[in-house]
N, C-alpha and C positions, 0 to 999 in steps of 0.2 A: 504494500500500500504506500502511495505517495501522499504525504500530508503537508499541507501548507499552513504554517502558523503565522498569525498576524497580530501585531499590536497597532491598532489604528484608533485607539480610544484614549490615549494617554500621551504625555510627552515621550520623547525618544521612540517615535514610531519605528517599527522594524518588521522584517519578514524573515522567516526561516523555513527550510524544507527538510523533511525527514523522509527518506525513500528506502523502503525495505530494511528498516532498522539502522540506517546510516544517516548522519547529519551531512547533507551534501551542499548546503548553502545557508548562510545566515548573514544578514547585513542591515545596517542602519540607514534609514531613509535620509537623514541629514547629509550623508556623504554624497547623495545624488542631487538633492535639491538645494544644497549649500545653506540650509537654514538650521542653525544650531538648535538641538533639542526639539526638532519639529514634531508637530502632531500629524502632519500630512504624509500620506504615502506617495512617494515620487513615482511617476509613470515608468521611468527607466528602471527603477528597482523592481517593480512588478513584472516588467517584461523579462528581466533576467531571471527572476524566480519562477516565472511561468513558462520557461522554455519547454517544459513538458507539462501536460495537464495533470493536476492533482486529483486524487480520489476523494479527498476530504479536506475541508477548510476548518481550522480550529482557531477561533477568535479568543484573544486575551480579554478577560472581564465579562461579567454578566451585565449586559447593557441596561436592562430594565432596573436592576438594583442600583447601578451607578446613577442613573437618572433620578431615581427616587431619593438617593442620598443628596444629590445636588439640589433637588427641589426642596428638601427639608433643611439642609444646612449650608448650601452654597458650595463653591469650589471653582477651580479653574475650568473653564468651558473648552473642552477639546472638540474635535470634529470626528464624527463617525463616517469614515470613508466607505463608499459603496463600489463594489466591483461588479459592473454590469455584464450580464451574460453576453450581450452582443459585442462586447469589446474583444472577446476571445473566441476563436472558432472551434469550440468543443463543448460538449454537454456540461452544464454547470453541476458541480458535485454537491454532496451533502455538506451541511454546515453545522457546527456545534459551538457553544460558548463555554469557556472554562473560567472559573472564578479567579480573581486577582491573586489571592494568596496561594491557591492550589497550583496555579501556573508557576509561581515562584518555587514552590516546593518540588514540583515535578522537574523543573529545569535543573535544580540542584541534585536531587537524589538520583534521577535516572542518568545523569552524566557522571556520577561518582562510581568508584569501584566497590562500594560497600554493598553487602547483602543484607545489612541491617544498620539503622542509624536513627538518631533523633534529628529532626529538621526544625530549625527555628527561622521564621520569616519575620523581619522587622523593617518597617518602612514608614512612610508618612500615612498613607491610607489606601485601602483597596475600595471595594464597594462600601463597606462599613468597618471592616476589620483593619487594625493597625499593627497587630502582632499576633502570630499564631505559632503553636508548637504541634508537631506531627510525629507520630511513630511510624517508621518505615521499615518494612521487611519484605524480602522477596520482591514481588511486583506491587505490593500494597503500600499505600500512604494514607494514614488515618489521623484525623485531627484529634488532638488531645486537649488543647486549651486555646483560648483566644482572648485578645484585648480589643475592645471596640471603641470607635470614635465616640466622644471627643478626646479621650486620653491617647496620646500618640508621642512616642519618642521622636520620630522623624519630623512631625509637624512642629514640635517644640524647638528642635534644632534649627528648623527652617525659620521659625519666628525670630530667633537670635541672629540668624544670617541676615534677615531683613533689618533688624535693629542696627547693625553696624554698617548699613548702606550697601549690602550686596543683594543679589537677586535670589529670593527664596525659591526653593525647588530646583535650582540650577547651580548655585555657587557655594553649596555646603562644603565642598572640598577646599575652597579658598579659606573658609573659616577655620577648617581643620589645620591648614598650613599656618594661619596667623597665630594659632594657639602657642606655638613654640616660642614666640617673642613676648609672651605676656606672663604676668604673675597671677596664678589662679587664686591665690589666697585673698586677693583684694576684693573679689566679688563672689567667692564661692558660697558664702552664706545666703546671699540673695538668690543666686541661681538655684541652689539646692532647694530653697523653699518654693520656688516656682516650678521646678522640673518634676513631672509625675513619676510615680513608682509603678512597677509592673502590675501590682495588685490594687492599684487605685480604683476606687469606685465612684470618684467624683463625677457628677453629671453636669455640673455647672463650670467645668474647667474652661478657662479662657485661653484661646490659642494665641492671642496677641501677647506682647510683653509690655506691661505697665512699668517701665524702668524708672526707678526713683532718682537716678543720677544724670547729670549733664554729660554728654559725650562730646568732648571738645578737641581731643587730640587722637592721633593714631595709637598712642600708647593706651588710651582708654579702650579703644577697640580691641587691641591685642589682649588686654587684661580680661575683657569680657569673653573673648574667644577662648582664652586659657581656662577660665572658670567653666564655661559651657562644655568644653572638651573633657575636663576632669569629671564633672558631674555626670555627663553622658557615659563615660567609661565606668563610673561607679554603679550607675543604674544597669548598664549592660552586664556587669559582673554579678550583681544581685539577681538579675533575671536568669543568667546562665547557671548560677549555683542552684537556684530553684529547679531548673530543668534537669540539671545533672543529678540531683537527689532522687528524682523520680524516674531515672532512666537506667536500664540494665546495660545499655551499650556504651562503649567509649568512643563511638564515632559521631561526630557532629557535622551536619550540613547547615551552613549559615547562608541565608539568601535575603533579598530585598535591598532597597537602596542603602540602608544602614550598614550593610556588609561591605560597602566601599570605604568605610572609615578605617583605614589601615592602621592608624595609631591605636585604636581601640581593639581591632582584631588581634593584635599581638598578645593581648591579655588572655585570649582564649587558648593559646598554645600550652599554657600551664594547667588548664582545666580538663582538656580532652586529649586522648592519645592521638587521634587523627581528626583533622579539620579540613573539610572540603568547601571551598567557596568557588562556585562556577565563575569563570572570568568575566561574565556579564550578568551580575546578580540583580540588576535593577530592571526597570520596566521593558527596556529593549530586549533583554534576555528572556523575557516572558513570552515573546513570540515563539521562541524555541520551547519554552515551558508548556505553552498551550498545545503545540504539536506533540510533545512527549507525553503529555497527559492523555491525549488521544491514542498514542502508541501504547501506553500503559506497560512499559518495560524499559529496562536499561538499554542504552546504546553505547557503543565504544566511543570514548572521548579521545580524539586524535589531535586535539589542539584547537586554538581559537582562530586559526587562519582559514576563514570560511566565506569571506566576502569576495568582492570583485577582484579579479586577477589581472595584473599588468606586468610589463617588463620582460626581461630575458628569462629563459627557461631556468638558468642557473643564477644563484644569488651572487651579486657582484662583489665578492669578498675582497679580491685584490684591488679593485678600484676604490673600495671604501678605505682600505688601509693606506693606499697611495695618497688620497686626499687628506685623510686624518694626519698623516705624517707631515704634510706641508701646511695645511690650513688649520688643523686642530678641530675642525667641525665639518660634518658632511650630512646631507639629506639623503635618505634612502626611501625609494618607492618601488617595491619589487614583490611579486607574488600576490597571493590572496590577502586582502585586507583583514585586519584583526576584527573579530566580533567582540566588542566591548569598548569601554571608554579609554583604555590604555594601549598605547603603541608598544608592540613587543618585538620590533625588529623589521617589520615589513612596511610600515609607514612611520619611520622614526627619524629624528635628528640625533645623530651620534656625535659625541665630542670627547676630547681629552679631559679626564677628571682632575688632572694635576694642577693646572694653573689656578691661582686664587681668583683671577678675574673671569674665569670661564663661565661661572654661573651668571654674572652680570652680562656677559657677552651673549649668552644664549637667551636670557630674558629679554634683552634688547631686540634680538632677532624675532622673538615671538610676541613682542610688544606686551609683556606681562609685568605685573608688579614686581619690584626687586626682591621682595621677601619670599617669593614663591620658590619652593625647593625643587630639585631634580633627583631622579632615581638613578641608581647604578645598576648596570648589568654585569654579572660576574660569572666566570666559569664555575659550574656547580661544585667541582671537586676542590675548589679553593675558597668557597664561600665562608666556611667556618674560620678560616685564617684571617679574614678581613672584617667579618661581621659576627655578632652574637646570634648565630643561627645554626640550629642543629638538624635542619631538614631542607629539602628542596623547596624553593619558593618561586615558581616560574611565572607568576602572574602579578607581581607587585602588590600583594595583598597584606603584607605585614611590614611594619616599621620597627627596625631593631637597631641596637647600638652598633656604631662603627668602631672597629678595633684600631684602625690606623687613619684617623681623620686627617692627620697632617699630610698624608701622602695623596689624598683624594678630596681636597676641600670642596670641589664643585658639586659633590654628590652627598654631602653631609649637611643635614638641616641644623638650625640654630640650637636644637636640644640634643645634638650629638647622634641623632638617629638617621637611618637611611631606609627608604622603601625599596627593598632589594628585589631584583629579578635574577634568578639563577637560570643558567642555560647549560644544557648538555648536548652531546653530539647527536642524540636521537630526536630531541625536542625541536631543534632548529639547527641542522647541520651547517648551513651557511653562516649564521650568526656566531655559532661556536667557532668556526674557522677564523672569523674576524677576531674574536677574543684571543684565540690561540696565537695568531700572528702578532697581535698587539702585545701580548704577554712576552713573547720572545723578543720583541723589539724594545720594550720599556721595563720589563720586570713586574708589571702590574696587570693582572688578568681582568681589568675592570674598564668599562667605558660609561660615560653619561648617556642616558637614553631618555628622550622625551618625545612627545607626539609631534608629528610633522604637520603643523598648522600654526596659525597665529591666533592671538587672543580673540575669543568669541566666534571663531570659525571652526567648522568641522575639519577632521583630518583629511588629507588628500586621498582621493579615491581612484581616479582614472588618468588616462594619458593627457587629457586636456588640462587637468589640475597640474600635472608635471610641467607642461608648457607655460602655464600661468606663473608657476613658482619661478621658473627660470627667468621670466620677464620681470617679475616684481622683486625677486630676492637674489640678484646676481652675486651678492657677497657670500652666499652659501651655495656651493655647487651641489647638484643633485644627481644621483645615479639610479638607474633602474634596470 
C-alpha cells in the first residue's frame, strides 16, 4: 500500500509517502514555496509526492475537533488545503484523519527500533490535548494519560517568547539560545509561579504573561529566557519522573514541538536507558506520523535524507575540503534534503570551528543575531574525547558540555555546551569522509554545521535556490 501523509492544517505544512513499509519521500512545503513555517501546500511539493498514485491519504489532525476548539477558545487560523480529484489523472483514494497527538506518537514509535516503549508527546496544543503519555508495544500504541488545554507547557513557553519580542510559535529556539546569556535566579520565582505543572487542574489558566517588571535592556530579556528555560526543564523532569515511575520499560520516545528543546532533552539521558527523538518531532513530522498511523507498524529508519534531491551523484567531499582549506567556510547543497528543521550535511554551511571570529562571520552570512550558537559535527568515534557524550547523537538533539572549548570556540555556546551531531561512515559516508580528511589535515575531527539559509528563510531546496545563492552570496562558495 502506498500512503500519502499530509499536514495541511497547521504551521510547517509537509507531505510524506510510505510505500510498502518504506519511507520513500518526506518534505517541507516551505522549501518549495519559500514561505517560512507555511500553512500552505506548495503545488510543486504535491507533484513530487504524487509521482505515483497513493492508495490512501492520511491527514494530520481531526478537522472537526480542531475547528471546535478554535470556535471555543480561538487560535491561529490555518488553511485546510483541498486536493481536487480533477487535478490528478487517477481515481481518488480513501481518506482518513489521524489525531494530532497520535500522529506525533506514531511518527516516533514506528520509526524507532524499540519493540516496547513509553511515548511522551509534549507541545503547544493539538485539537484539545497539550501533553499525552502512551504505552507502546509490538504494533500497539495506547494512550495512558493526557493534559488538556488550557494548561500547556508549549503555549506557556511561547507566551514568554512573545514577551521578549520574538514570534510565538516560531522563535522558541531563539529563546532557548538566549537563555545561556542570562541569570535564571533573577526571575525564577516569578516564572515558577506562572508556569503550570503536569498535574495542574487549573481551568482559568491565563496563557498570556502579566509580567510585573519593565523590560528595558537585552540583559532583561536574557534573564527572562534563562528563568523560563530553567523552569521548563524542571517541569519536564517532574513530568518524566512521573512517567518513569509508572513504566516497566526503559525506552523513551519523546515527540512534539517541545522535543526540539535540546538543552532540556539532555536531562533525559540520565533518566532512561534509551531515548529516541525522531529528527522531525514537530508538526511537519506528523505528516509522516499520520501515514505511519495508517500503516500501523514499524518501518526501517534509514535517515532523514528524504526530500528533494539535487546535485552530483556523489557527495563533493574533496571540493568541500579544498574550499574549507582556503576560505574557512563552504555551502553544500547535495543529495536529498533533510526532513526536519536541522541541516545534517546535505543543505549545510560548513566552517572551520577554530577561529574565534568564525561564529560572528557565519552569523553575518546568515544575517542572524550575534548571540545565536552553532552546532559541531564530529566523527562518532571521537565524540567522547571532545564532548561529555556517551552515545551517538546524529540529529543535534542534545546539548552537552564541550571538553576542549579552547580548540573549537565557534561551536561552543556561552554556557560551555554544544548541540552535537555525530557522524559515522554508514550514516552519511560523504560527510564522514569530509570529517576524516579535515581531521588528518588539522588534528580536529570537528566542523561547524548550520543550515544553508539566511534569517527567516527556509533552507535551500533545489537547483534554482543554488543559482540564487551564488548570485546573492558570492562571498561563500557553494558546491553541489
